[in-house]
C-alpha positions in Angstrom: -24.3 5.3 10.6 -27.2 3.5 12.2 -28.6 4.5 15.5 -28.5 2.0 18.3 -31.8 1.0 19.6 -32.8 2.2 23.1 -33.5 -1.4 24.2 -30.0 -2.7 24.9 -30.9 -6.2 26.1 -27.4 -7.5 26.9 -26.8 -4.6 29.2 -30.2 -5.0 30.8 -29.6 -8.7 31.4 -26.2 -8.0 32.9 -27.7 -5.4 35.2 -30.4 -7.8 36.3 -27.9 -10.6 37.0 -25.7 -8.1 39.0 -28.8 -7.0 41.0 -29.8 -10.5 41.7 -26.3 -11.6 42.8 -26.0 -8.5 45.1 -29.4 -9.3 46.7 -28.6 -12.9 47.2 -25.2 -11.9 48.7 -26.9 -9.5 51.1 -29.4 -12.2 52.2 -26.8 -14.9 52.8 -23.2 -14.1 53.0 -23.5 -10.8 54.8 -25.8 -12.2 57.5 -23.6 -15.2 58.0 -20.6 -12.9 58.3 -22.3 -10.9 61.0 -23.3 -14.1 62.8 -19.8 -15.5 62.7 -18.3 -12.2 63.9 -20.7 -12.0 66.9 -20.1 -15.7 67.7 -16.3 -15.2 67.8 -16.7 -12.1 69.9 -18.9 -13.9 72.3 -16.4 -16.8 72.6 -13.6 -14.3 73.4 -15.7 -12.5 76.0 -16.7 -15.8 77.6 -13.1 -16.9 77.8 -12.0 -13.7 79.3 -14.9 -13.8 81.9 -13.9 -17.4 82.9 -10.3 -16.4 83.3 -11.3 -13.4 85.4 -13.5 -15.5 87.7 -10.7 -18.0 88.2 -8.2 -15.2 89.0 -10.7 -13.7 91.5 -11.1 -17.0 93.2 -7.4 -17.5 93.4 -7.0 -14.0 94.8 -9.8 -14.5 97.3 -8.3 -17.8 98.5 -4.8 -16.3 98.8 -6.2 -13.3 100.8 -8.0 -15.7 103.1 -4.9 -17.8 103.4 -2.8 -14.9 104.6 -5.5 -13.6 107.0 -6.5 -16.8 108.7 -4.2 -19.6 107.6 -4.3 -22.2 104.8 -6.4 -24.8 106.6 -9.1 -22.4 107.6 -9.0 -20.8 104.1 -9.6 -24.3 102.6 -12.5 -24.8 105.0 -14.1 -21.4 104.2 -13.8 -21.8 100.4 -14.9 -25.4 100.5 -17.9 -24.4 102.6 -18.9 -21.6 100.2 -18.6 -23.9 97.2 -20.6 -26.5 99.0 -23.4 -24.1 99.8 -23.5 -22.9 96.2 -23.5 -26.5 95.0 -26.4 -27.4 97.3 -28.3 -24.3 96.1 -27.8 -25.2 92.5 -28.7 -28.8 93.1 -32.0 -27.8 94.6 -32.8 -25.5 91.7 -32.2 -28.1 89.0 -35.9 -28.9 88.6 -38.6 -26.2 88.7 -41.3 -26.7 91.3 -44.2 -27.0 88.9 -42.4 -29.7 86.9 -42.7 -33.3 88.1 -39.6 -35.2 88.9 -38.0 -37.1 86.0 -39.0 -40.7 85.6 -36.8 -43.2 87.4 -35.1 -45.9 85.2 
């Protein structure tokens, strides 16, 4: 019988192709998979946080309503939201930036 040569080119080519495919997968698919996972997790956390804030506002309003009456509770919550809105409106442009051009 003849001895097989040590240079088995088809096996080397197959190994090279497998290494190349594995490297390309690690650079593309695995990174995209991590990004999609964190994006989905972020959306779930943001949704739960928004729901928690809404429930806290409802609970705060109901507690105020039982303590001081509905009309006064509406006034207090409306005043708080008005003050927050005015504060955010004043912060919409930084002081060092000029005002936007008027159309």
